[in-house]
TIRO-2110 file (N, C-alpha, C; in Angstrom, 1 decimal):
// TIRO-2110
1.1, -0.9, 0.3, N, 1, A
-0.1, 0.2, 0.1, CA, 1, A
0.8, 1.2, -0.2, C, 1, A
0.6, 2.3, -0.7, N, 2, A
0.9, 3.5, -0.8, CA, 2, A
1.4, 4.4, 0.5, C, 2, A
2.4, 5.0, 0.5, N, 3, A
2.8, 5.5, 2.1, CA, 3, A
1.4, 6.5, 2.6, C, 3, A
1.1, 6.6, 3.3, N, 4, A
0.0, 7.4, 3.9, CA, 4, A
-1.4, 6.7, 3.3, C, 4, A
-1.8, 6.1, 2.5, N, 5, A
-2.7, 5.6, 1.7, CA, 5, A
-3.7, 4.5, 2.9, C, 5, A
-4.9, 4.9, 2.3, N, 6, A
-5.7, 4.4, 3.5, CA, 6, A
-6.6, 3.5, 2.5, C, 6, A
-7.2, 2.2, 2.6, N, 7, A
-8.3, 1.8, 1.6, CA, 7, A
-9.4, 2.0, 2.2, C, 7, A
-10.3, 1.8, 1.1, N, 8, A
-11.8, 2.6, 1.7, CA, 8, A
-12.2, 2.1, 3.0, C, 8, A
-12.2, 0.7, 3.5, N, 9, A
-12.9, 0.4, 4.9, CA, 9, A
-12.2, 0.9, 5.7, C, 9, A
-10.7, 1.6, 6.0, N, 10, A
-10.8, 2.2, 6.9, CA, 10, A
-11.1, 4.2, 6.8, C, 10, A
-11.3, 4.5, 5.6, N, 11, A
-11.7, 5.5, 5.3, CA, 11, A
-13.2, 5.6, 5.8, C, 11, A
-13.9, 4.6, 5.1, N, 12, A
-15.4, 4.6, 6.1, CA, 12, A
-15.6, 4.8, 7.4, C, 12, A
-14.7, 3.6, 8.1, N, 13, A
-14.3, 3.6, 9.6, CA, 13, A
-14.3, 5.4, 10.0, C, 13, A
-13.1, 6.3, 9.2, N, 14, A
-12.6, 7.5, 9.7, CA, 14, A
-13.4, 8.2, 9.7, C, 14, A
-14.4, 8.0, 8.3, N, 15, A
-15.1, 9.0, 7.8, CA, 15, A
-16.8, 9.1, 8.4, C, 15, A
-16.6, 8.1, 9.0, N, 16, A
-18.4, 7.4, 9.4, CA, 16, A
-19.4, 7.4, 8.5, C, 16, A
-18.7, 7.3, 7.0, N, 17, A
-19.6, 7.6, 5.8, CA, 17, A
-19.5, 6.1, 5.3, C, 17, A
-20.7, 5.4, 4.7, N, 18, A
-20.2, 4.0, 4.3, CA, 18, A
-20.1, 3.7, 3.0, C, 18, A
-19.3, 2.6, 3.0, N, 19, A
-18.4, 2.4, 1.5, CA, 19, A
-19.2, 2.5, 0.4, C, 19, A
-20.6, 2.5, -0.1, N, 20, A
-21.8, 2.6, -0.4, CA, 20, A
-21.5, 4.3, -1.0, C, 20, A
-21.9, 5.1, -0.1, N, 21, A
-21.8, 6.6, 0.1, CA, 21, A
-20.4, 7.0, -0.5, C, 21, A
-19.5, 6.8, -0.1, N, 22, A
-17.8, 6.6, -0.6, CA, 22, A
-17.7, 6.3, -1.9, C, 22, A
-18.1, 5.2, -3.0, N, 23, A
-18.5, 5.0, -4.2, CA, 23, A
-19.2, 6.0, -5.1, C, 23, A
-20.5, 6.1, -4.6, N, 24, A
-21.1, 6.9, -5.2, CA, 24, A
-20.4, 7.8, -5.3, C, 24, A
-19.9, 8.8, -4.1, N, 25, A
-19.1, 10.5, -4.3, CA, 25, A
-18.1, 10.2, -5.6, C, 25, A
-17.6, 9.0, -5.5, N, 26, A
-16.3, 9.0, -6.6, CA, 26, A
-17.3, 9.1, -7.8, C, 26, A
-18.7, 7.9, -8.3, N, 27, A
-19.2, 8.1, -9.5, CA, 27, A
-19.7, 9.2, -10.2, C, 27, A
-19.9, 10.3, -8.6, N, 28, A
-20.4, 11.8, -9.2, CA, 28, A
-19.4, 12.5, -9.6, C, 28, A
-18.1, 12.5, -9.0, N, 29, A
-17.2, 12.7, -9.2, CA, 29, A
-16.9, 13.8, -8.3, C, 29, A
-17.1, 13.7, -7.3, N, 30, A
-16.9, 14.7, -6.3, CA, 30, A
-15.5, 14.2, -5.5, C, 30, A
-15.3, 13.0, -5.8, N, 31, A
-14.0, 12.7, -5.2, CA, 31, A
-13.4, 10.9, -5.7, C, 31, A
-11.7, 10.9, -5.7, N, 32, A
-11.5, 10.1, -6.8, CA, 32, A
-10.4, 10.0, -5.7, C, 32, A
-10.0, 8.5, -5.2, N, 33, A
-9.3, 8.3, -5.1, CA, 33, A
-7.4, 8.6, -5.6, C, 33, A
-6.4, 8.5, -4.6, N, 34, A
-5.7, 8.8, -5.1, CA, 34, A
-4.6, 7.7, -5.8, C, 34, A
-5.0, 6.5, -5.5, N, 35, A
-4.2, 5.6, -6.4, CA, 35, A
-5.3, 4.5, -6.1, C, 35, A
-4.5, 3.2, -6.8, N, 36, A
-5.1, 1.9, -6.7, CA, 36, A
-3.7, 1.2, -6.3, C, 36, A
-4.5, 0.1, -5.0, N, 37, A
-3.4, -1.3, -4.9, CA, 37, A
-2.8, -2.3, -6.0, C, 37, A
-2.2, -3.0, -6.0, N, 38, A
-1.9, -3.9, -7.1, CA, 38, A
-2.7, -4.8, -7.6, C, 38, A
-4.0, -4.6, -6.8, N, 39, A
-5.2, -5.8, -6.4, CA, 39, A
-5.9, -5.0, -6.6, C, 39, A
-5.8, -3.7, -7.2, N, 40, A
-7.5, -2.6, -7.9, CA, 40, A
-8.1, -2.1, -6.2, C, 40, A
-7.5, -2.2, -5.3, N, 41, A
-8.6, -1.7, -4.4, CA, 41, A
-8.0, -0.5, -4.3, C, 41, A
-9.2, 0.7, -3.7, N, 42, A
-9.3, 2.2, -3.8, CA, 42, A
-8.3, 2.2, -2.9, C, 42, A
-7.5, 3.6, -3.0, N, 43, A
-6.5, 4.0, -2.2, CA, 43, A
-6.7, 5.4, -1.8, C, 43, A
-6.9, 6.1, -0.6, N, 44, A
-7.3, 7.1, -0.4, CA, 44, A
-5.9, 8.0, 0.9, C, 44, A
-5.6, 9.5, -0.3, N, 45, A
-4.5, 10.1, 0.3, CA, 45, A
-5.4, 10.7, 1.6, C, 45, A
-4.6, 11.8, 2.3, N, 46, A
-4.9, 12.6, 3.7, CA, 46, A
-5.9, 13.5, 3.1, C, 46, A
-5.7, 14.0, 1.8, N, 47, A
-6.5, 15.0, 1.1, CA, 47, A
-7.7, 14.6, 0.4, C, 47, A
-8.0, 13.2, 0.2, N, 48, A
-8.8, 13.1, -0.2, CA, 48, A
-10.0, 12.7, 0.8, C, 48, A
-9.2, 11.9, 2.1, N, 49, A
-10.4, 11.8, 3.6, CA, 49, A
-10.5, 13.2, 3.9, C, 49, A
-10.3, 14.3, 3.8, N, 50, A
-10.2, 15.6, 4.2, CA, 50, A
-11.3, 16.1, 2.9, C, 50, A
-11.4, 16.0, 1.6, N, 51, A
-12.4, 16.4, 0.9, CA, 51, A
-13.9, 15.3, 1.4, C, 51, A
-13.9, 14.4, 1.6, N, 52, A
-15.3, 13.5, 2.2, CA, 52, A
-15.6, 13.9, 3.4, C, 52, A
-14.5, 14.3, 4.1, N, 53, A
-14.9, 15.1, 5.1, CA, 53, A
-16.0, 16.4, 5.2, C, 53, A
-15.4, 17.4, 4.3, N, 54, A
-15.8, 18.3, 4.1, CA, 54, A
-17.4, 18.0, 2.9, C, 54, A
-17.7, 17.2, 2.3, N, 55, A
-18.4, 16.6, 1.8, CA, 55, A
-19.7, 16.4, 2.9, C, 55, A
-19.1, 15.6, 3.9, N, 56, A
-19.7, 15.0, 4.9, CA, 56, A
-20.8, 16.2, 5.6, C, 56, A
-20.0, 17.7, 5.7, N, 57, A
-20.2, 18.8, 6.5, CA, 57, A
-21.2, 19.3, 5.2, C, 57, A
-21.2, 19.3, 4.1, N, 58, A
-22.2, 20.1, 3.4, CA, 58, A
-23.3, 19.1, 3.0, C, 58, A
-23.4, 18.0, 3.5, N, 59, A
-24.4, 17.1, 2.9, CA, 59, A
-25.7, 17.6, 4.2, C, 59, A
-25.6, 17.8, 5.4, N, 60, A
-26.9, 18.3, 6.2, CA, 60, A
-27.3, 19.6, 5.9, C, 60, A
-26.5, 20.6, 5.3, N, 61, A
-26.9, 22.0, 5.2, CA, 61, A
-27.9, 21.6, 3.5, C, 61, A
-27.8, 20.9, 2.7, N, 62, A
-28.4, 20.4, 1.4, CA, 62, A
-27.8, 21.2, 0.4, C, 62, A
-26.8, 21.5, 0.2, N, 63, A
-26.1, 21.5, -1.2, CA, 63, A
-26.0, 20.0, -1.6, C, 63, A
-26.5, 20.9, -3.0, N, 64, A
-27.1, 19.7, -4.2, CA, 64, A
-25.5, 19.2, -4.5, C, 64, A
-25.5, 18.2, -5.2, N, 65, A
-24.1, 17.7, -5.9, CA, 65, A
-23.6, 18.6, -6.8, C, 65, A
-24.4, 19.4, -7.5, N, 66, A
-23.4, 20.7, -8.3, CA, 66, A
-22.7, 21.7, -7.7, C, 66, A
-23.7, 21.9, -6.2, N, 67, A
-22.9, 23.3, -5.3, CA, 67, A
-21.5, 22.5, -4.8, C, 67, A
-21.5, 21.2, -4.4, N, 68, A
-21.0, 20.5, -3.9, CA, 68, A
-19.6, 20.4, -4.6, C, 68, A
-19.9, 20.4, -6.3, N, 69, A
-19.0, 20.2, -7.1, CA, 69, A
-18.3, 21.2, -7.2, C, 69, A
-19.2, 22.4, -7.3, N, 70, A
-18.7, 23.7, -7.3, CA, 70, A
-18.0, 24.6, -6.4, C, 70, A
-18.2, 24.0, -5.5, N, 71, A
-17.2, 24.8, -4.2, CA, 71, A
-15.9, 23.7, -4.4, C, 71, A
-15.9, 22.2, -4.1, N, 72, A
-15.0, 21.3, -4.0, CA, 72, A
-13.5, 22.0, -5.1, C, 72, A
-14.4, 22.5, -6.7, N, 73, A
-13.3, 22.9, -7.8, CA, 73, A
-12.9, 24.5, -7.3, C, 73, A
-13.9, 25.5, -6.4, N, 74, A
-13.7, 26.4, -6.4, CA, 74, A
-12.0, 26.4, -5.4, C, 74, A
-12.6, 25.1, -4.5, N, 75, A
-11.5, 25.3, -3.2, CA, 75, A
-9.8, 25.0, -3.8, C, 75, A
-9.9, 23.8, -5.0, N, 76, A
-9.1, 23.3, -5.9, CA, 76, A
-8.2, 24.2, -6.8, C, 76, A
-9.0, 25.3, -6.9, N, 77, A
-8.6, 26.2, -8.3, CA, 77, A
-8.0, 27.1, -7.0, C, 77, A
-8.4, 27.7, -5.6, N, 78, A
-7.6, 28.7, -4.8, CA, 78, A
-6.1, 28.2, -4.2, C, 78, A
-6.3, 26.5, -4.5, N, 79, A
-5.3, 25.9, -4.0, CA, 79, A
-4.4, 26.2, -5.0, C, 79, A
-4.5, 26.1, -6.2, N, 80, A
-3.9, 25.9, -7.5, CA, 80, A
-3.1, 27.7, -7.9, C, 80, A
-4.0, 28.2, -7.3, N, 81, A
-4.1, 30.0, -7.7, CA, 81, A
-2.8, 30.3, -6.6, C, 81, A
-2.9, 29.3, -5.4, N, 82, A
-1.9, 30.2, -4.3, CA, 82, A
0.1, 29.5, -5.0, C, 82, A
-0.2, 28.9, -5.3, N, 83, A
1.3, 29.0, -5.9, CA, 83, A
1.8, 29.5, -7.0, C, 83, A
0.8, 30.5, -7.8, N, 84, A
1.2, 31.4, -8.8, CA, 84, A
0.3, 32.7, -8.6, C, 84, A
0.5, 33.4, -9.7, N, 85, A
-0.7, 34.2, -10.1, CA, 85, A
-1.6, 33.7, -10.6, C, 85, A
-3.0, 34.4, -10.5, N, 86, A
-4.3, 34.0, -11.3, CA, 86, A
-5.6, 34.7, -10.2, C, 86, A
-6.9, 34.2, -10.9, N, 87, A
-7.8, 35.1, -10.5, CA, 87, A
-8.0, 35.0, -9.1, C, 87, A
-7.7, 35.2, -8.1, N, 88, A
-7.7, 35.0, -6.7, CA, 88, A
-9.2, 35.6, -6.4, C, 88, A
-9.7, 36.8, -6.7, N, 89, A
-10.2, 38.0, -6.4, CA, 89, A
-11.7, 36.9, -6.8, C, 89, A
-11.7, 36.1, -7.6, N, 90, A
-13.2, 35.6, -8.2, CA, 90, A
-13.3, 34.4, -7.7, C, 90, A
-12.0, 33.7, -7.5, N, 91, A
-12.4, 32.5, -6.6, CA, 91, A
-13.1, 32.9, -5.0, C, 91, A
-12.3, 34.0, -4.4, N, 92, A
-12.4, 34.2, -3.1, CA, 92, A
-14.1, 34.4, -2.7, C, 92, A
-14.2, 35.2, -3.8, N, 93, A
-15.8, 36.2, -3.7, CA, 93, A
-16.8, 34.4, -3.9, C, 93, A
-16.2, 33.5, -4.5, N, 94, A
-17.2, 32.7, -4.9, CA, 94, A
-17.4, 31.7, -3.7, C, 94, A
-16.0, 31.4, -3.2, N, 95, A
-15.8, 31.0, -1.7, CA, 95, A
-17.1, 31.7, -0.3, C, 95, A
-16.7, 32.8, -0.2, N, 96, A
-17.2, 33.8, 0.5, CA, 96, A
-18.9, 33.8, 0.3, C, 96, A
-19.3, 33.3, -1.0, N, 97, A
-20.9, 32.9, -1.1, CA, 97, A
-21.3, 31.4, -0.6, C, 97, A
-20.5, 30.9, -1.0, N, 98, A
-21.0, 29.5, -0.3, CA, 98, A
-20.4, 29.6, 1.7, C, 98, A
-19.8, 30.1, 1.8, N, 99, A
-19.6, 30.5, 3.6, CA, 99, A
-21.3, 31.0, 3.8, C, 99, A
-21.8, 32.1, 3.5, N, 100, A
-22.4, 33.0, 3.5, CA, 100, A
-24.2, 32.0, 3.0, C, 100, A
-23.9, 31.4, 2.2, N, 101, A
-25.1, 30.2, 2.1, CA, 101, A
-25.2, 29.3, 2.8, C, 101, A
-24.1, 28.6, 3.6, N, 102, A
-23.8, 27.7, 4.6, CA, 102, A
-24.0, 28.4, 6.1, C, 102, A
-24.0, 30.1, 6.1, N, 103, A
-24.8, 30.5, 7.1, CA, 103, A
-26.0, 30.9, 7.4, C, 103, A
-26.6, 31.1, 5.9, N, 104, A
-27.8, 31.4, 6.1, CA, 104, A
-28.7, 29.4, 6.7, C, 104, A
-27.9, 28.6, 5.8, N, 105, A
-28.8, 27.6, 6.3, CA, 105, A
-28.4, 26.9, 7.6, C, 105, A
-27.5, 27.7, 7.9, N, 106, A
-27.5, 27.0, 9.6, CA, 106, A
-28.4, 28.2, 10.4, C, 106, A
-28.7, 29.4, 10.0, N, 107, A
-29.8, 29.7, 11.1, CA, 107, A
-31.3, 29.2, 10.7, C, 107, A
-31.6, 28.3, 9.0, N, 108, A
-32.3, 28.0, 9.1, CA, 108, A
-33.0, 26.7, 10.3, C, 108, A
-31.9, 25.5, 10.2, N, 109, A
-31.6, 24.6, 10.8, CA, 109, A
-31.9, 25.0, 12.1, C, 109, A
-31.3, 25.8, 12.6, N, 110, A
-31.3, 26.4, 13.9, CA, 110, A
-33.4, 26.9, 14.2, C, 110, A
-33.5, 27.7, 13.4, N, 111, A
-35.1, 27.8, 13.2, CA, 111, A
-35.6, 26.7, 13.5, C, 111, A
-35.7, 26.1, 12.9, N, 112, A
-36.5, 24.2, 12.7, CA, 112, A
-36.2, 23.6, 13.9, C, 112, A
-34.8, 23.8, 14.5, N, 113, A
-34.8, 23.1, 15.8, CA, 113, A
-35.5, 23.5, 17.0, C, 113, A
-35.6, 25.1, 16.9, N, 114, A
-36.2, 25.6, 17.5, CA, 114, A
-37.6, 25.3, 18.2, C, 114, A
-38.4, 25.1, 16.4, N, 115, A
-39.9, 24.8, 16.4, CA, 115, A
-40.1, 23.6, 16.9, C, 115, A
-38.9, 22.3, 16.7, N, 116, A
-38.9, 21.3, 17.2, CA, 116, A
-39.3, 21.1, 18.5, C, 116, A
-38.1, 22.0, 19.2, N, 117, A
-37.7, 21.4, 20.6, CA, 117, A
-38.9, 21.8, 21.4, C, 117, A
-39.6, 23.1, 21.0, N, 118, A
-41.0, 23.3, 21.3, CA, 118, A
-42.3, 22.7, 21.1, C, 118, A
-42.2, 21.8, 20.2, N, 119, A
-43.1, 21.4, 19.7, CA, 119, A
-43.0, 19.8, 20.6, C, 119, A
-41.8, 19.5, 21.3, N, 120, A
-41.6, 18.7, 22.2, CA, 120, A
-41.6, 18.7, 23.4, C, 120, A
-41.6, 20.0, 24.0, N, 121, A
-41.7, 20.7, 25.3, CA, 121, A
-43.2, 20.9, 25.1, C, 121, A
-43.7, 21.1, 24.1, N, 122, A
-45.7, 21.2, 24.8, CA, 122, A
-46.0, 20.1, 24.8, C, 122, A
-45.5, 18.7, 24.3, N, 123, A
-46.0, 17.5, 24.1, CA, 123, A
-45.7, 17.1, 25.4, C, 123, A
-44.5, 17.5, 26.6, N, 124, A
-44.2, 16.9, 27.7, CA, 124, A
-45.2, 17.1, 28.6, C, 124, A
-45.6, 18.6, 28.3, N, 125, A
-46.1, 19.4, 29.5, CA, 125, A
-47.4, 18.9, 29.2, C, 125, A
-48.1, 18.4, 27.8, N, 126, A
-49.8, 17.6, 27.4, CA, 126, A
-49.7, 16.2, 28.6, C, 126, A
-48.2, 15.5, 28.1, N, 127, A
-48.2, 14.5, 29.1, CA, 127, A
-48.3, 14.5, 30.2, C, 127, A
-47.7, 15.4, 31.1, N, 128, A
-47.3, 16.1, 32.6, CA, 128, A
-49.0, 16.0, 33.2, C, 128, A
-49.7, 17.1, 32.1, N, 129, A
-51.2, 17.6, 32.5, CA, 129, A
-51.3, 15.6, 32.3, C, 129, A
-52.1, 15.2, 31.9, N, 130, A
-52.6, 14.0, 31.7, CA, 130, A
-52.4, 13.4, 32.7, C, 130, A
-51.1, 13.1, 32.6, N, 131, A
-50.3, 12.1, 33.6, CA, 131, A
-50.8, 12.3, 35.1, C, 131, A
-50.7, 13.6, 35.5, N, 132, A
-51.1, 14.3, 36.9, CA, 132, A
-52.6, 14.0, 36.8, C, 132, A
-53.4, 14.7, 36.1, N, 133, A
-55.1, 14.4, 35.6, CA, 133, A
-55.8, 13.1, 36.8, C, 133, A
-54.7, 12.1, 35.6, N, 134, A
-54.7, 10.2, 35.7, CA, 134, A
-54.9, 10.4, 37.4, C, 134, A
-53.5, 9.9, 38.0, N, 135, A
-53.2, 10.1, 39.1, CA, 135, A
-53.9, 10.4, 40.1, C, 135, A
-54.9, 11.9, 40.2, N, 136, A
-55.6, 11.9, 41.3, CA, 136, A
-56.8, 11.6, 40.8, C, 136, A
-57.3, 10.8, 40.4, N, 137, A
-58.4, 10.7, 40.2, CA, 137, A
-58.6, 9.6, 41.3, C, 137, A
END
């Protein structure tokens, strides 16, 4: 096995993603294994694992596959542009757009969580009220 490379099973365990999910992300072009073993097993480098972790973070925020692909491409281009002159401003603007989208989605999720907690609290209150009425009979 290559130096520092991990097989898909170890990557799945480390990231908490299923083998099927990792293979799907490869199929749709979000991540590619750094190499393959002589036996044809996928081998992932630390950068690949970090990419999977980033995808995992984007998933609960309902980023589409296309948005994920665009953000990953943007990050790759920023990394490549760091080595020399390039359109850094446009790339950073795009990255900022995704940061703002993530913030907005977090706000929305917090609002939904507050509503869900309020609902759970009202059910607990109702249950307590009804249980108290039953025991006083």
